C-alpha positions as a Markdown table, in Angstrom:
| # | Residue | x | y | z |
|---|---|---|---|---|
| 1 | Met | 0.0 | 0.0 | 0.0 |
| 2 | Arg | 1.2 | 3.5 | -0.8 |
| 3 | Ile | 1.0 | 5.5 | 2.5 |
| 4 | Lys | 1.7 | 9.1 | 3.5 |
| 5 | Leu | 2.2 | 9.8 | 7.2 |
| 6 | Asp | 1.3 | 13.2 | 8.6 |
| 7 | Glu | 3.8 | 15.2 | 10.6 |
| 8 | Asn | 2.1 | 14.4 | 13.9 |
| 9 | Leu | 3.2 | 10.8 | 13.7 |
| 10 | Pro | 6.6 | 9.4 | 14.8 |
| 11 | Ala | 9.2 | 9.1 | 12.0 |
| 12 | Thr | 10.0 | 5.6 | 13.2 |
| 13 | Leu | 6.5 | 4.6 | 12.1 |
| 14 | Ala | 7.5 | 5.0 | 8.5 |
| 15 | Glu | 10.3 | 2.5 | 9.0 |
| 16 | Ala | 8.0 | 0.1 | 10.8 |
| 17 | Leu | 5.4 | 0.1 | 8.0 |
| 18 | Ala | 8.0 | 0.0 | 5.3 |
| 19 | Ala | 9.5 | -3.1 | 6.9 |
| 20 | Thr | 6.1 | -4.8 | 6.4 |
| 21 | Gly | 6.2 | -4.1 | 2.6 |
| 22 | His | 4.4 | -0.8 | 2.4 |
| 23 | Asp | 5.7 | 2.2 | 0.3 |
| 24 | Val | 5.7 | 4.9 | 3.0 |
| 25 | Asp | 6.3 | 8.7 | 2.5 |
| 26 | Thr | 6.1 | 11.4 | 5.2 |
| 27 | Ile | 5.1 | 15.0 | 5.2 |
| 28 | Pro | 8.4 | 16.0 | 6.8 |
| 29 | Lys | 10.4 | 14.2 | 4.1 |
| 30 | Glu | 8.5 | 16.2 | 1.5 |
| 31 | Gly | 9.4 | 19.4 | 3.2 |
| 32 | Leu | 5.8 | 20.1 | 4.0 |
| 33 | Thr | 6.1 | 20.4 | 7.8 |
| 34 | Gly | 3.9 | 23.2 | 9.0 |
| 35 | Ala | 2.1 | 23.5 | 5.6 |
| 36 | Pro | -1.6 | 24.1 | 5.6 |
| 37 | Asp | -3.9 | 21.1 | 5.8 |
| 38 | Ala | -5.1 | 21.7 | 2.3 |
| 39 | Thr | -1.6 | 21.5 | 0.9 |
| 40 | Val | -0.8 | 18.4 | 2.9 |
| 41 | Trp | -4.0 | 16.7 | 1.6 |
| 42 | Gln | -3.4 | 17.8 | -2.0 |
| 43 | Ala | 0.2 | 16.3 | -1.8 |
| 44 | Ser | -1.2 | 13.1 | -0.5 |
| 45 | Gln | -3.8 | 12.8 | -3.2 |
| 46 | Gln | -1.6 | 13.8 | -6.0 |
| 47 | Ala | 0.8 | 11.0 | -5.0 |
| 48 | Lys | -2.1 | 8.6 | -4.8 |
| 49 | Arg | -1.3 | 7.7 | -1.2 |
| 50 | Phe | -3.4 | 6.5 | 1.8 |
| 51 | Phe | -3.1 | 9.3 | 4.4 |
| 52 | Ile | -2.7 | 8.6 | 8.1 |
| 53 | Thr | -3.0 | 11.4 | 10.7 |
| 54 | Gln | -4.2 | 12.3 | 14.1 |
| 55 | Asp | -5.3 | 15.8 | 13.0 |
| 56 | Leu | -9.0 | 16.4 | 13.7 |
| 57 | Asp | -9.1 | 18.8 | 10.8 |
| 58 | Phe | -9.4 | 15.7 | 8.7 |
| 59 | Ser | -12.4 | 14.3 | 10.7 |
| 60 | Asp | -15.2 | 15.8 | 8.7 |
| 61 | Leu | -16.8 | 12.9 | 6.8 |
| 62 | Arg | -18.7 | 15.3 | 4.6 |
| 63 | Gln | -15.4 | 16.9 | 3.4 |
| 64 | Phe | -13.6 | 13.6 | 3.1 |
| 65 | Arg | -16.3 | 11.4 | 1.7 |
| 66 | Pro | -15.3 | 7.8 | 1.0 |
| 67 | Gly | -14.6 | 7.3 | -2.7 |
| 68 | Thr | -13.4 | 10.8 | -3.3 |
| 69 | His | -9.8 | 10.2 | -2.2 |
| 70 | His | -7.2 | 7.5 | -1.9 |
| 71 | Gly | -8.0 | 6.7 | 1.7 |
| 72 | Leu | -7.8 | 8.3 | 5.1 |
| 73 | Leu | -7.0 | 6.8 | 8.5 |
| 74 | Leu | -7.7 | 9.1 | 11.5 |
| 75 | Leu | -6.1 | 7.9 | 14.7 |
| 76 | Arg | -8.0 | 8.8 | 17.9 |
| 77 | Leu | -6.1 | 7.2 | 20.8 |
| 78 | Ala | -6.6 | 8.1 | 24.5 |
| 79 | Asn | -2.8 | 8.1 | 25.0 |
| 80 | Pro | -1.2 | 9.1 | 21.7 |
| 81 | Gly | 2.4 | 8.7 | 22.9 |
| 82 | Arg | 5.0 | 7.6 | 20.4 |
| 83 | Arg | 5.2 | 4.0 | 21.6 |
| 84 | His | 1.4 | 3.6 | 21.8 |
| 85 | Leu | 0.9 | 5.1 | 18.3 |
| 86 | Ile | 3.5 | 2.7 | 16.8 |
| 87 | Asp | 2.1 | -0.3 | 18.6 |
| 88 | Arg | -1.5 | 0.5 | 17.6 |
| 89 | Leu | -0.6 | 1.0 | 13.9 |
| 90 | Arg | 1.5 | -2.2 | 13.8 |
| 91 | Thr | -1.5 | -4.1 | 15.3 |
| 92 | Leu | -3.9 | -2.6 | 12.8 |
| 93 | Phe | -1.6 | -3.4 | 9.9 |
| 94 | Ala | -1.1 | -6.9 | 11.2 |
| 95 | Thr | -4.7 | -7.8 | 12.0 |
| 96 | Glu | -6.9 | -5.7 | 9.6 |
| 97 | Glu | -7.4 | -6.0 | 5.8 |
| 98 | Val | -5.8 | -2.5 | 5.3 |
| 99 | Glu | -5.6 | -3.0 | 1.5 |
| 100 | Ser | -9.4 | -2.9 | 1.5 |
| 101 | Trp | -9.3 | 0.6 | 3.0 |
| 102 | Arg | -8.3 | 2.3 | -0.3 |
| 103 | Gly | -10.8 | 5.1 | -0.9 |
| 104 | Cys | -12.3 | 4.6 | 2.6 |
| 105 | Phe | -12.6 | 6.9 | 5.6 |
| 106 | Val | -11.3 | 5.0 | 8.6 |
| 107 | Val | -11.3 | 6.0 | 12.3 |
| 108 | Ala | -9.2 | 3.9 | 14.7 |
| 109 | Thr | -9.4 | 4.2 | 18.5 |
| 110 | Asp | -7.7 | 2.1 | 21.1 |
| 111 | Leu | -10.5 | -0.5 | 20.9 |
| 112 | Lys | -12.3 | -0.1 | 17.6 |
| 113 | Val | -11.9 | 0.4 | 13.9 |
| 114 | Arg | -14.7 | 2.1 | 11.9 |
| 115 | Val | -14.5 | 1.9 | 8.2 |
| 116 | Arg | -16.7 | 3.9 | 5.9 |
| 117 | His | -16.6 | 2.5 | 2.4 |
| 118 | Pro | -17.5 | 4.3 | -0.8 |
| 119 | Ala | -21.2 | 4.3 | -1.5 |
């Protein structure tokens, strides 16, 4: 899966996901740290990448309707520390059919994963 990680995620997460066979890019590697959300989103979509973030600005399902983009995973963890983020994403990528999330709006909490598929 082609993935782009937002700047609010640990850099080591890119390495962890790449080690499992994913093509991972990050906002900081692109020189987009601090860029407006619209710029970050546009870069992700132009690169045809599944975007992973913790940024609530990407939580509006009406704005990010399934099927209108290459996929979005919004992480909503109670304790979003570096270690917990990495562990949760590793678990998700090991136990869920993430390839089926292309074009979907996905919200993952500590206990649940909600996937909104294109209509």
